[in-house]
C-alpha positions as CSV (number, residue, x, y, z in Angstrom):
1,X,-36.6,-14.2,3.4
2,X,-34.1,-15.8,6.0
3,X,-31.2,-13.8,7.3
4,X,-27.9,-15.0,6.5
5,X,-24.0,-14.2,7.6
6,X,-21.3,-13.9,5.3
7,X,-17.7,-14.2,6.2
8,X,-14.6,-12.8,4.0
9,X,-11.1,-13.3,5.2
10,X,-8.2,-10.9,5.0
11,X,-4.6,-10.7,5.8
12,X,-1.8,-8.0,6.2
13,X,1.5,-7.1,8.0
14,X,1.7,-4.2,10.4
15,X,4.1,-3.0,12.5
16,X,3.4,-0.7,15.9
17,X,4.6,0.1,19.3
18,X,2.5,0.7,22.7
19,X,4.1,3.8,24.1
20,X,3.6,3.3,27.9
21,X,3.1,-0.4,27.8
22,X,5.1,-2.6,30.6
23,X,6.3,-5.1,28.1
24,X,8.3,-6.2,25.2
25,X,5.3,-4.8,23.0
26,X,6.9,-1.3,23.8
27,X,9.6,-1.9,21.4
28,X,8.7,-1.5,17.5
29,X,7.5,-4.9,16.4
30,X,5.4,-6.1,13.7
31,X,2.2,-9.0,13.3
32,X,1.2,-11.1,10.5
33,X,-2.8,-9.9,11.2
34,X,-5.5,-11.9,9.9
35,X,-8.9,-10.3,9.9
36,X,-12.3,-11.9,9.5
37,X,-15.1,-9.5,8.3
38,X,-18.7,-11.1,9.4
39,X,-22.1,-9.0,7.9
40,X,-25.4,-10.1,7.4
41,X,-28.6,-9.2,5.8
42,X,-31.1,-11.1,3.3
43,X,-30.4,-12.4,0.2
44,X,-31.1,-11.0,-3.0
45,X,-34.6,-12.2,-4.3
46,X,-35.2,-10.7,-7.1
47,X,-34.5,-13.1,-9.8
48,X,-33.8,-11.1,-12.3
49,X,-31.2,-9.1,-10.2
50,X,-27.7,-9.6,-11.4
51,X,-26.5,-10.4,-7.8
52,X,-29.7,-12.6,-6.9
53,X,-29.1,-14.9,-3.9
54,X,-26.4,-13.1,-2.5
55,X,-26.1,-11.0,0.7
56,X,-23.4,-8.9,-0.5
57,X,-20.7,-9.7,-3.5
58,X,-17.8,-10.8,-1.7
59,X,-15.7,-8.8,-4.7
60,X,-17.7,-5.9,-3.2
61,X,-16.7,-6.8,0.2
62,X,-13.4,-7.6,-0.4
63,X,-13.2,-4.0,-2.2
64,X,-14.2,-1.7,1.0
65,X,-11.9,-3.7,3.4
66,X,-9.2,-3.3,1.0
67,X,-9.7,0.4,0.6
68,X,-10.3,1.0,4.2
69,X,-8.2,-1.3,5.9
70,X,-5.8,-3.8,3.9
71,X,-4.2,-1.2,1.7
72,X,-3.9,1.3,4.8
73,X,-2.5,-0.9,7.3
74,X,-0.6,-3.4,5.2
75,X,3.3,-3.2,5.3
76,X,2.6,0.1,7.7
77,X,4.2,0.8,11.1
78,X,1.3,2.4,13.5
79,X,1.9,4.6,16.3
80,X,-0.6,6.8,18.7
81,X,0.0,10.4,17.5
82,X,-0.4,11.4,21.2
83,X,2.8,10.0,22.4
84,X,6.8,10.5,21.8
85,X,6.8,7.8,19.3
86,X,5.6,10.9,16.9
87,X,9.6,11.5,16.7
88,X,10.6,8.0,15.9
89,X,7.4,8.6,13.1
90,X,8.9,11.5,11.8
91,X,12.1,9.8,11.2
92,X,10.8,6.7,9.6
93,X,8.9,8.6,7.0
94,X,11.7,10.7,6.5
95,X,13.5,7.9,5.3
96,X,10.6,6.7,3.1
97,X,8.3,4.1,5.4
98,X,5.0,4.2,5.3
99,X,3.7,5.1,8.8
100,X,0.2,5.7,10.3
101,X,-0.3,8.2,13.2
102,X,-3.5,7.1,15.0
103,X,-5.9,8.8,17.9
104,X,-5.6,5.5,19.8
105,X,-3.1,2.9,21.3
106,X,-2.6,0.7,18.6
107,X,-3.5,-2.6,20.3
108,X,-5.7,-5.3,18.6
109,X,-9.0,-4.2,21.0
110,X,-8.5,-0.8,19.5
111,X,-7.6,-1.1,16.3
112,X,-10.8,-3.8,15.5
113,X,-12.8,-0.7,17.4
114,X,-11.6,1.6,14.2
115,X,-11.9,-1.1,11.8
116,X,-15.7,-1.4,12.4
117,X,-16.3,2.3,12.3
118,X,-14.6,2.5,9.0
119,X,-16.3,-0.9,7.7
120,X,-20.0,-0.1,8.6
121,X,-19.5,3.6,7.0
122,X,-19.2,2.0,3.5
123,X,-21.6,-1.0,3.8
124,X,-25.3,-0.9,1.8
125,X,-27.7,0.3,4.2
126,X,-29.3,-3.1,3.6
127,X,-26.1,-4.6,4.8
128,X,-24.9,-4.8,8.7
129,X,-21.5,-5.3,10.2
130,X,-22.2,-8.5,12.5
131,X,-18.3,-9.2,13.8
132,X,-14.8,-8.5,13.2
133,X,-12.1,-10.6,14.6
134,X,-8.7,-9.3,14.5
135,X,-5.9,-11.9,14.8
136,X,-2.8,-10.8,16.1
137,X,-0.7,-14.4,16.4
138,X,-1.8,-17.7,16.2
139,X,-3.2,-17.8,19.6
140,X,-4.3,-14.1,20.1
141,X,-7.3,-12.3,18.5
142,X,-9.7,-9.0,19.7
143,X,-13.4,-9.3,18.5
144,X,-15.9,-6.9,17.9
145,X,-19.7,-7.8,17.7
146,X,-22.6,-5.7,16.5
147,X,-24.8,-6.8,19.4
148,X,-22.2,-5.9,22.2
149,X,-22.3,-2.3,20.7
150,X,-25.6,-1.0,20.1
């Protein structure tokens, strides 16, 4: 049977700041992110299987991405935990804000690497993550491809 790629798109709102950056993005600001998740595999060929003809149920893919990415990052502010932004993070948390401290500079490039690891760990064995596209603005995005990361 032929391999097929399927893609599901997601959106979420996230704030961040890039500590040490030499431009405007050193300030706390936010984006309306769009994430496209593409997986590939062979459609289920067992005619008696409830998901016959599917590579993966879009609902199953949605559950994984929502739990690992969207529900975690949506309406959160992300800071690198190895910067002085930790002080700001604590202040925001004390005021009831959703703050994420990560081990990396929260650029689109680094976020998409993090997302790939999280999604790959949850996919069924017979499904492979093909690519991710994290769109930060209408004209700016970062992409991750499995073939580039063998």
